[in-house]
C-alpha positions as CSV (number, residue, x, y, z in Angstrom):
1,M,-18.6,-1.7,5.0
2,A,-15.8,0.0,5.6
3,E,-14.4,1.6,2.7
4,L,-10.5,1.2,1.8
5,K,-8.2,3.7,0.9
6,V,-6.0,2.9,-1.9
7,T,-3.0,5.7,-3.2
8,Y,-0.8,5.1,-6.2
9,S,2.2,6.8,-7.9
10,Q,2.6,5.8,-10.8
11,Q,6.4,7.4,-11.1
12,A,7.5,5.1,-8.2
13,D,5.3,2.5,-9.8
14,A,3.7,1.7,-5.6
15,A,0.2,1.0,-4.5
16,Y,-0.8,1.5,-1.1
17,I,-4.0,0.0,0.5
18,Y,-5.0,1.2,3.7
19,F,-7.0,-0.7,6.5
20,E,-7.1,2.4,8.6
21,D,-8.0,6.1,8.9
22,P,-4.5,7.4,7.3
23,A,-5.0,10.8,9.2
24,R,-4.4,7.9,12.0
25,A,-2.2,5.1,11.0
26,G,0.4,7.9,9.1
27,A,1.9,7.8,5.9
28,P,3.4,4.7,4.4
29,G,7.1,4.5,6.3
30,T,5.6,5.3,9.1
31,A,4.3,2.1,10.2
32,A,6.0,0.5,13.8
33,K,7.1,-2.1,12.2
34,T,7.2,-3.1,8.1
35,Y,7.3,-6.8,7.0
36,P,8.7,-7.5,3.6
37,C,7.0,-10.5,2.0
38,D,9.6,-13.1,0.5
39,P,10.2,-11.3,-3.2
40,I,10.9,-14.7,-4.7
41,A,7.4,-16.3,-3.4
42,V,6.0,-13.1,-4.6
43,D,7.2,-12.0,-7.9
44,G,7.6,-8.8,-6.1
45,M,8.3,-6.4,-3.4
46,I,5.6,-6.5,-1.1
47,N,5.3,-4.7,2.6
48,L,2.7,-5.5,5.5
49,D,2.7,-2.1,7.7
50,F,1.8,-3.2,11.4
51,D,0.6,0.1,14.1
52,K,2.7,-0.6,17.5
53,E,-0.3,-3.0,18.7
54,G,0.8,-5.3,16.2
55,R,-2.1,-4.8,14.1
56,V,-2.2,-4.4,10.3
57,I,-2.6,-0.9,9.1
58,G,-1.4,-1.2,5.2
59,I,-0.2,-2.8,2.4
60,E,2.5,-1.6,0.1
61,I,2.7,-3.2,-3.2
62,L,6.0,-2.4,-5.8
63,D,5.3,-2.9,-9.1
64,A,2.1,-2.2,-8.9
65,R,0.8,-2.4,-12.3
66,S,2.3,-5.9,-12.6
67,K,0.3,-7.0,-9.5
68,F,-3.4,-5.4,-9.7
69,P,-5.6,-4.8,-12.0
70,S,-6.0,-1.4,-14.2
71,Y,-9.5,-0.6,-13.1
72,L,-8.0,-0.8,-9.2
73,L,-4.8,1.3,-9.8
74,D,-7.3,4.1,-12.5
75,A,-9.9,4.5,-9.6
76,A,-6.8,5.1,-7.0
77,E,-6.1,8.2,-5.7
78,H,-2.8,9.3,-7.7
79,L,-0.5,10.8,-5.9
80,D,1.8,12.5,-9.1
81,Q,-1.2,14.3,-10.3
82,G,-0.6,18.1,-9.2
């Protein structure tokens, strides 16, 4: 089974789930197309990122603390630590 990479920024309260090797897919914001889910329907902002072939390469979740269980965010790679 493939492992997914999850990153989290506590400062932005944003998480990113990579479905592809991050080195190959690029960082969040570098997708060929981003589809924002309806914020009213999901009570927040969730963005689907696609590559140039139309494959989903990742999901960005804003207001992540309210959308994910804490164990998942605690296990994520924390981007704010340095």
